[in-house]
N, C-alpha and C positions, 0 to 999 in steps of 0.2 A: 297967555297960554302958549306953551311951547308947541312945536310941530308934532312932537311925540304925543302930547296930551290931546291935540286936535285929532290925530289919527285914531287914538284910543277912543275918544268920544264918538267919532264917526262910526267906527266899528261897533260900538255899543248901541248906537242909535239904529244902525242897520239890523242888528240882531233883534231888537225890539220890533221893528217894522215887519220882519219875517214872521213873527208870531201873531201878528194882527190880522183881522179879517175886515174887509170892506164890504159894506152893504149899501145898496141904493135906498134912498128915502122914498119909498113907494107911497101910493095913496093909502094902502093898508097901514103903514107906519104912521102917516099923518092922522088917519082916523083914530088909531089907538092913542096917539099922543094928545089928542084933544079931550080924552076922558078925564074926569075929575080925579084928583089925588086924595089920599086919606089926610095928608097934612099939607095945607096950602100956606103960602104961595110957592109955586115952583117956577123955574125958568124954562124957556122953550127947549133948550138943549137937554135939560134934565128929563123933560117929557119924552123927547125923542129917544133918549137912552133907555128909559123904562119900556117904551114900546118895542125897542129892539131886543131887550132882554126877554120880554114876554114871547116874542116870535121865535127866539133862538131856543127856548127851553119850555117843554110842556109842564115841567114841575119846578116849583120854587126851591125844592130840596137840592136841585142840581146846580144852583147858581149861588155864588158868593159875590156880593157887591163890595168892591174895595173903594173907599172914599174917605175924604177928610171933610166933606161938606155936610153940615148938619141937616140940611133939607133933604139931600139924597139919602143919608143914613136913616132919618126918621121915617121917610116914605118907604124905603126898602124894608125896614123892620115891620112896619104896618102892613106891608104886602106879603110878608112871610119869607123874605129872603134873608140868608145869613149875611152878616156885614162884618167886615174887618176894617 
């Protein structure tokens, strides 16, 4: 990778980070993540992501889940989220 490519990649990564939100994993998140999923099995991080989505939005209509993982996709659809 050239120096120019490294700089471009760094700038791109910084642009993505500026659009991200950080949330603490609270006891409420942990409690929500322990609830059963419509399609099992799921991984721990998937459960935490679902709990965060639920806390961020009062309505599934306001959320689009973007994933390539079939477990996340199947559960998101079953829970009423749009999926891309």
